[in-house]
Every structure is written in C-alpha cells, then in structure tokens.
N, C-alpha and C positions, 0 to 999 in steps of 0.2 A: 554206488551211492549217487554219483553225479548224474548218471543216466536217470535215476528215479527222480532226482530234483528237477531235471529238465522236463520230464514227463508232466510233472505237476506245476511247471512254470515257476520254479523257485530259483533264485540266483545261486551260482556255485562259486563265486569269487567276489572280492571287494569291488572290482570294476563294474560287475553286473549290478551291484547295489548302488553304483554311482559314487563310490568312495575311492579316492586315489590319494592316499596319504603319502607325504614325503618320507624320505629315509629318516629324518629327524623325528617325525611323528610315529613311525614304526618303532623306533628305538624307545620312545616315550611309552608307547603302548606295551611293549615287552617289559620295560622296567616296572610299570604300574602293575602288570599282571604278576610279575615276580614278587613284588611287594605284597600284593593281595594273597599270594600263595605262601607267604612266609619264606621266600627264597627259592624254593623248588616245589614242584608238583608231580605227583605220580608215585606209583609203587612198583609196578613191573619195570617201568623205564622212568627214571627221574628226569624231569625236564627243568632245566635251568634257564636263566634269562636269555642266554645265547640261543638255546633251542626254541624258546618262544619267539624270538626275533626271526629265526629261520622259518618258522611256521607262518608268521605274519607275511614274510616276503613271498612265500609260496602261494599265499591266499590272494595275491594281487592278480 
C-alpha cells in the first residue's frame, strides 16, 4: 500500500504530512479515538486505547 501511495505522491506517515505530535499529543489522540469508539473498536481484533496509541506511534 505504501508503494502505491508513493506512486501517486501521497504521504505515508505523519512526518510526510508535516505533523510531528509530541508523546502527550499522541496520548490525547489515542484517548479521543477510544472515547469516540466507545472504548474499543473492531470485531476480528478489538483495538483498545493502548493499541490506538501504538498505531499512532508507528505512523510517525
């Protein structure tokens, strides 16, 4: 998927978007995502706030 995004000149991470959130901001984003999802999201694999935070960290 990243290769396709690069071919069409789309960013593949937050830094390429010019976004460099602090750890505190990442935690806030994960918390807000968790609240919006009602605590967890997903059916095949349930994602909780800690999982969402890990995803945001990987997206840096």
